[in-house]
N, C-alpha and C positions, 0 to 999 in steps of 0.2 A: 138811451132813453130820450124822449122828447120832453121839453120843459113843460111842467104842468100849467094849465091855463090860469090858475089862481095866482101865479107869480106876476101876472100883469095887473093885478088889482088888489086893493087893500080890503079884502072881504073877511068873513068870519074865520075861514081856515087859516089865512095868513095871520090874523090876530091871535088865534089859538096857538100857533107855532112860534109866536114872538119870543117867549122865554128861551126857547132853544136857539133862536137867532142871536140873542144876547150872548149866549155861551160861545157861538161861532165867532162873533165879533171880538170877544175877549181873547180867545185862543189865538186867532189870527194876529191880533195886535201884539201879543207876547212873542209869537213866532217871528214876525218880520222885524222885531226890534233887535234880534240877535245879529252880531257882526258876521259878515260873510268872508269867504276866502278871496284874497287879492291875488289874481293870477298874473299881474304885471302887464296886462293888456287893457286897452279901452274896452269896456263892455256896455253895449247899448241894449237895453231891455225894451221889447215891444210887448206891453201887457195890457190887461183890462181889469175891470172890477168885477165883472160878471162871469158866470160859467157859460160855456157854449161859444159859438163863433161870433166874432165881431169884425173880422177883417184883418186880424193880426198877421197872418201868413202872407196875405197880399201886400201889406205894408212892408214886411220884412224883405220880400222879393224886390219891391220898389227901391228900398234903401240899399240892398246889396248891389243893385245896378248903379246907383249913384256912387257908391264907394269904388266900383271898378273904374269909373271915369277919373277918379283921383289917383289911379295907379296904386291903390291899396290892395291888400290881399285879405278880403273879408271872409270869415267863416260864419256859417249859421250854426246855432246851437239850439236843439230842440229835445224835448223829452221823448218824442216818438209815440204820441198818443195812438192807441189802437194796435201798436206793435208788441211783439213778445220779447225782443232783445233789450236787456237793461242797459247795455253799453258800458263804458263809452266805446263807440265804434264810428269810424268815418264811413258815410254812406257810399256804396258803390251801386249805382242804378243798374248795372249789368249783372250784379250778383244778388242784391237784396230785393225782397218783395215788400209790399205794403203790409202784409201779415207779420213780417219780421220787424220792420222799423217804422211803420206807420205811413199813412198817405201823405201827410204834410212834409215829412222828411224827404220823400221822393220828389215832391214839387220843389222844395228848396234846393235839393241837390242838382237840379237842372240849371240853377242860377249861380251857385257857388259851392265850394266844399262845405259839407254839412256833417256835423257831429250829432249823433243820437246818444243821449246820456240821461238817465234818471237822476244820477248824481251830477248836478250841473258843474260843481267844482272839478270833478274828474274829467268831465267833458272839456272844460276850459284848459286843463293841463294838456289834453291830447291836441287841442287846437293849437296851443302854443308850440308844442313839440313838432307839429306838422307845418309850421311856418305862417300861422295867422298873424296879421298885424292889427286886426280889429275883430271883435266877436259881436254878432248881432243875435240876441236871444229871442226866439219865438216863444212868448209866454214866460212865466216865471216871476211876475211882479210880486207874488206872495211867497216866493221861495227865497229864503235868505242865505242859502249855502254859498252863493257866489256874489261877491261885491260888484255892484253896478256903478258904472261911471255916470250914466244918464238913463232915464226911463221915459218912455212916451206912453200915455194912456189912450188906448184906441176905443172909440165909441161908435157903435152902429146906430146911426141916427134913426133908423126905422124900428129899432127895438128899445133904445135908451137903456135905462137901468131898471126896467120893469116897474114893480111896485116900490122899489127903493129899499127893500128889506134884504137882510143877509139870509143865507141858507139856514134852515130849510123853509123859512117863511117866504123867501123871495130868491131871486137869481144871483144875488151879490155874494162874492167871496169875502168881501169886507165892505164897509160903508164907502160910498163913492168919494166923499171928501177925504177919507183916510188914504185911499189909493192915490188920489190926485196930489196929496201933499208930498208924495215921494217921486213925483214926476216933474219934468222940466216943462212939458206942454201936453196938451191933449190933441188928438187927431180925430176930428168928427167926420165920419164917412156918410155922406148923404145928408138930407135935410133932417134937422132936429125935431122930428114930429112928436116926441114925447117929453120935450122940455128937459132933457138930460143935463144940458149945460147950466141949468139953474142950480144944480146940486154941486157945482164945482166952485172952488175959491175964485173970487173975482179977479185976483191977480194972475191966475193961470192962463197963459197964452193958449188960444184955441186955433188950430190949423184946420181949415175946411178943405175936404177932398171929395171928389166924386168917383164912383166906380165906373170905369169905362170897359164895356164888354165888346168883344170882337168875335164874329163867326167866320169860320173858314169858307163858308158858302153863303150866298144870299138866302135869308129866311123869310123875306117879305111874301106873305100870302101862302107860304108853304105849310102843309099839315105836319104838325110836330107832336110827338109824345115826349114830354120832358120828365126826366127823373134825376133825383139828387139825394145824397146822404150827407147833408151838411147841417150846420147849426140852425139855419133858417131856410129850409127848402123853398118856401114861398118867395123868398127874395130872388132866387134863381128863376123861378117861373115868371115872375114879373119882368125880369131881364129878357127872357125869351119873347114875351109879348112886346116889349119895347123895341126888340129887333125886328118886329113885324110878323112873327110866327103866328100861324093859326093853331093855337095850342088846344088840341082835341082832348088830351088826357094828361094829367100830372100824377106822378107816383113818387111819394116821399118815403125815404128810408131814414133810420136813425143816423146821427152824426158818426163818422168813422165806420160806417157799415161795411162788413166784409161780404161781398157778393157771392152767393151760392149758385150752383147750377140751376136750382129751381127759380131763383130770382132772374137769372139771365133768360131762361126759357119763357118766363112770364112777360118780360119786357119785349122780347122778340115777337111773341104771339100777339101782344097788345098792339105793337106797331104794325104787324102784318094785317090784323083785322081792321085797323083804322086806315090802312093805306098811307101810313105816316112815317116820318123820319124820326129816329131816336136822337135826342139831344141831351147832353149832360155836362157836368163841370169838369175842370181839369183834375180836381181832387178826387172825383169819382173815377175818372178815366184811368188813372194810374193803378186802380185796383181791378181793372177788367182784363180778361185774357186778350191777347193781341187781336184775335179774330173778331171778338165782340167790339173791341175798341175801334176797329176799322169800319164797323157798321154805324158808328155813332158820330154825330156832329158835336165836337168838343168846343165849348165856348171858353175863350181865354179872357182874362180880366187884368186890368192894371188900375192905378190910381192917377187922377189928374188933380193937382192942387190948384186952388184959386190963386194962391201966391206961391209958385214953385220955389222961389228963393228962400221963403220963410223957413222951410224945413231944414235947410242946410245949416242954419245957425244953431240947431239943436243936435247936430251929429258930432260926436267926439272925434 
């Protein structure tokens, strides 16, 4: 699903759903207060307060790369959103598909050994048995089953915390201050256009990062059809424009969308009729057949921190 528009404002519908939001807040607070399983390894959780994408997976990949320079053996741990396998299972990109273990798991597996497990404690046990020296969790801030050494709160500056309300009146899994209270720092990706940092405790360190996109071919002046099935597709379309693309058409799919033959046919026909190049995200590309992937310009992304050394002090 795409997030409803009223999640971005405090209107009549949000106010009407406020009683249900209070129930969500209470239930989540009770759940996160439970003690988690101590797996005996440092566990770094990369989480957020809201549903949908905020840049967590991109930050996890960035951190995995930092750990490799320390001669550590980091393992990524993810629930495998969009996949059918409950796990725990170590991802094998040559064997597993996105339908089985999720698109984000395939992306992470290209950077480090990756465990998919809906039961995070079981996933941690498998990582430990497989030789991990550090576990980096993609999401799971509101999941108490595994004890966390450190947590970082990821904020998409372009989306913020929406209307600041919890589900179903707003996009938050729990109030932003409650999530921040369990984190060592926040990572703000992009400019804080919605004033999200005003909801954080004044004592919480805020690390500023920018999304850096790279195209395998020059896009300046080139006609492009952009498509994406991520939390905020418009964010990707803006990236294409910033790379200089002449964006003739954009096609947005739901987050974690499983591409069907009819989708692929529509995309190819649209590009052919427009005389344009298809461009998409890494997350979408891993779900495409090889022949279709070869027809697309796949944009890669990483993070650049304003103070690169600042992140290191929060890594266990």
